N, C-alpha and C positions, 0 to 999 in steps of 0.2 A: 829382296826376298830374304825372309828368315833361313839361316842354315839349318839343314835337316840331314841327318846321317842315318844310315840303315847299315848296321853291323849284322853279318851272318857268320855264324860260328857251326861247325859240325865235327863230330867224332865219327871216322870212318875206319874201319878194319879192313886191310887188304891181306890175302894169303900170299904166300910165296909168289913173287912178282918182280917185274923191272919196267915200272911205269914210266920212268923218265931217265934215260941214260948220260952218263957223262962222256968225255971224249975217249975214254976207254972201253965203253960199252957196259960199264958197271953201273948200278943203281945210284943215283946221286945221294950225297951224305951231307950232314953238316954236324959241327960240334956245338952242342948247347947244353948248359949245365955240366960242362965239363966232360961230357961223354958224346960218343958218336950217336946221331940220330938218322933214320931214314928221312930223305927229303924229295919233294916233288915241286919243282919250280913253278913260280906264279905264271911264267909263260905258257907251261905245259897245260896248266888248268884253265887259263884264259882260252887258249886255243880249244880245249874240249868243250868249254861253255859256248864259245862262238859257233862250233860246227853243230852244237846240240839245238840251237835256235831253229836251223833249217831241217836238220834231221828229224826233229820231233814235231815239226811244223808249228812251233811256239810263235813265229812270226813269218809274215809273207815275204815272198821274194823281193817286192818293192820297198820293204821295211829294212832290207839289208844291204851290205856293201860288199865289195871285193877287194882283196889286198894282193897286189901283184905287180912285178916288174913289167909285165906284158900288157901295160895299160893301153899302148897305142893298138894292139891287136884287139883288145877288148872293145875299145870305142870304135875302130873300124867295122866291127861285126854289128854294133849298134846302127851306124851309119848305113850300111848295105841293108839292113832290115828294113829302114826307113825308105831308101831309095836303091832298088835292086838294079837300076841302070848303071850304077857305077861299078866299076871293076874294082878287083881287090887293090891293084896298084894306087888308083886314084883315092880310094877309101884310106889306105894307109897314110897317103901323102897329106890329106886334109886332117886326118886324125892326129898325126904327129904335130902338125902345125898349131892344132887347137890344144893339144896337150901343153905344148911349149908356151902358147900364148897364157895358158892359165898358170904359168910360172914354174913348171916342171921341166926338168933337163932329161933328155933323151939322146941315145946313141944307138947305132948297130954294134952289138957285143961282137968283139973280134973274133972269137972263135967261131960265131956264126957266120960272120963275113968270109973267113977263109973257107969254112966248109962249103959255102954257096959258090965260090968262085967257079967260073966255067958252066954253072947250071943254068945261067941267064934270067935266074929269078933272085932278087935281093931279098933278104930277110928283113922282116919288120923291126924298126928301132924299138928300143925298150927302155923304161926310166932306168937311172942309175942306182935306185933303190925301190924298196917296196912301196907302192902307192896305195892309198886306200881311199876309195871313192864309193858314194852311195849309188844305188840304181838309179836315184832320181837326178843326181849330179850328171852321171853319165849321158842319161837320156837329155838333159839340158844341153851339154856339150855336143851332143850328135846333132840336134836341131841347129845350134849355133854353127857347126861345121858346114852343115849343108847350105846354111844362108850364104856363106862365103865360098862355096865349091867352085865357082866360076873362075875365081882368081883369089886363092887362098891367102898368097903373100900380101897382095894389096889390101885384101879384107883386114888382116890383122896389124897392117900399118896404121889404121885407123885406131887411135888410143881407145875410143868408145867401145869398140868390138873386143879389144885386148882386156879392157876392165870388166866387160860382161862376161868373158871367158874365167876371169878370176873369181868373180862374184858367183857363178854357177858352181864352180869347184869348191866353194867355201861357204854354202848355204844349204838349207834343207838336208842337213845330215841324217844318216840312217842310225838305227838304234845301236848297231855295234860300233859305229864311230862315236856316237855320243856317250856310249858306256866306257868304251877302253881307249878313246882319244886317237889322235893322229900327229906323227911327228916326222917332219922333213928338215933335215939338218940346215940345208942352204936355201930354205923358203919358209922362214919362221912365220909369216903371216899366214901360211898355209895350215899351220898346227892347230891341233884341238885339245884343249886340256882334258885329260881323262877324268870321267865321275866316278870310275871304279878303281879301288886299289885292292890287289889280291896278293896275301902274304904267300911265301913258301910254306907249303904244308911240311909238318915235320912230326916224327913219331913222338909220342908222349913218354916213350922208354928207350933205353939203350937198344941199339940194333947192331949186329954184325953181319956182313956181307958174307953169303955163302956162294959156292959155285956147284952147279950141276954138270957132271961128266956124261955126256950122252953119245950113243951110237946109232947109226941108221943102216939097215941091211938093205943089200942090192937084191930086188926081187929076182933078178935073172942069174943069180948064182946057181952054180950046181953043187952037189953034196961034196965035191971035191975041192971046191973054192971055199976056204974059211975066211974068217975075218970080216970085219964091218966095211961097208962100203964108204961110210963117212964116220969121223969121230970129232967132237967138240967139247966145249965147255961153255956155259952161260952163267953170269953172276945173277943173283936174285937176294930179295930179303923179304920179310914179311912184317907188317907194323900195324898199330892202331895210330892213325893220323889225326892230328889237330888242325883243321882247316879254317882259314879265316878271311873274309873279305869285307870291305867298307865301301858303301855306295853314297856318294854326296848327292842327295835328291835335288838340292838347288843347281848343283852344276849340272846334273843331268837335264832339268828343265831349261836350263840357259843354253845347252847344247842343241836341243831339240827345236828350240825356237818356237815358231808358229805352230809345230806339229807336223805328223806325218800326212795328215790329210786336211784339206782347207775347211772341211764342215765340222772339224772335231774341236771339243772345248779345250782350253790350255791345259788341263790336267789329265785328259785322257790319254794322250801319247806317253806321258810320264808313268802313268799308272801300268799301261800295257807293257813299257820298256821295263820297268822295275820287277813286274811280275815274272817276265820272261827271264830276267836275269837270275832271280832267285830260283826258279825252276832249273834254269840251264846250270848255274853254279852247283846246285844240290845235287842233281841227277846225272850230270856228266861225269866222265871217267877219262883219263887219259888212256891211250890205246897202245902204248909202248910194249911190244912182246905179248900182246893180248892172246894171239893164237897159240903161243907156247904155253901161257900160264892160265888164261882163262879167269882173270880177276875180277869177275861181275860182281861187286858188291856195291851196296848203298849205305849212306851213314846210320849209325844206331842212334845218333841224336843230333837234333838241329836246334839252335838258338838263334832267333832273330830278335834284335833290339832296334828300337826307333828313338833318336836323340836329337837334341837341339844344341848340343855343347860341342863335342868332338869325338871321332871314332876311339874305341877301346878294344884292343885285343886282350884275351885271357890267357895267352901263351905263358904268361909268368906262373901260372898255376902248375906247370909242369917244368920249370926250371930244375926242380929236384926231380929227377926221372922216376916214373912209375915202376915200382919194382915187380909187380906180378905176383904179390904175395897171396892173393885171392885165387890164383889159378889161371888168370888172364889179365887184360889191361883194361878193358872197357869200363868195368864197374868201378875200379879204383880211380880211372880218369873222370868219369861222371861225378863221383863223390868229391873229387877235387874241385871241379868246376861248381858244384853245389855249395861248397863251402866258401870258395874264393870270390865268386862274382858278388854276393850281397855285401862281402866285407870291403871290396874295393870301392863298390858304389856309395856305400855308407861313407866311407873315409873322404871321398871326393863330392859327395853331395849329389849324387846322380838319381837317387830313387825317385824324386817327385817329377823329374821331366823325363822318364825313360817309359817306354811301353814295351812289354816283352812277350813274346810267342814261343812255345815250345813244341816240338815234335820229337817223339821218342819211340823206340821200339824195345820191348823186353823188360825184365826185371832188373837187369844190370844199370838201367838209366832211370831207375825209380825217383831218386832223391833229386832229380832235375824238375820233377813235375811241380814242385812248390815255387819255382822261379818266376813263372808267368803263367798267361793263358795257355792251356795245353790244347792241341789241335789233334784230331783223330787221324788226319790225312794232309799230305803236302798241299793238295789243292785247297783245301780249308785254311791252312795256315797263309798260302799265298793271296787268298781272297781278303782274308781278314787284314793282312799288312797293306794290301792295295788300298782298301777302303780308308784305313787310317791315314795314310799318306795323302790321299786325296782331301780328307778333311782338314789336314795340316796346311796343304797348299792353298786351299780356298780360305782359310783364315786371313783378315786384315794383318797387314804387316806391322 
């Protein structure tokens, strides 16, 4: 298959906030261009994107997966849903043996085993690491477990059944597994190469972390009782962020295999997955300290590019930090992109093989309008990109 890459770029301003904390509770930062920048880790925005899929009903539950250490417990629930005659202990046993047959290691956490002593109820085993399985993989494993429920140990001594367990756990991937990949250090054949790369979002300008000193009043205090019931500090910053993600459409198609439904065309699941990703990545927002700061914003500008060469980030447009001489950062950041993008694509011969779509808001982003096909809404942009990708996929190799 021809290599196809989808680049998604966004400029987004967030007010005082603490979207993504470090180990001290302060907003994450990075040095770029010799100055400190606000930073939101790729993991934080990937998590926000994944939760956006289900929260906004962009994808159905059967198209998504679950990532958890409690995989035995999750599978046991699937098993008892299929056969209510099994008690919880039996379900845990056959679920545990099935997970192990699929090539994953499990154990009862020591702290839970110690806490359960004397209770007469043994806690369920857990995986030693977060395990990412699709809804269809879990359903397949649940049916397989019930086949061997009479003597699960003997059932998996048969190599054919163990091979079936491994195949069920490594086929028919959900959209989120196909997009973000799956990695298990001690089971390399269980790994799935991610189709998406998400950069750490950084501010286009210099940022200094500030601290908010706050107090809380005890409502039951009398007039004679002075002082606060609680005092504390919280660190925050505000920033205009440059956000970037690259989606390998060819890798996404390979990960999805034959698709999410047997009656679909080869391109339909890919189109639906990439459309969900664009919407999720653009419209999602990490929720760190959101009740404290209410940092509910959306991007001022979105640029989507479809290429057949390699992904290209435009972060270098901000290596020299935006100064804010125009009273803010969005206009200068948009002007920087409008000047930088044509130059780098001209220098490396990208213009003739690249399609570009633009979504922008307000006069500060006006210069971006000339970079590509402008869309009035995010839905319009996503539809246009999806159609273009399908056309590329259906072209002869």
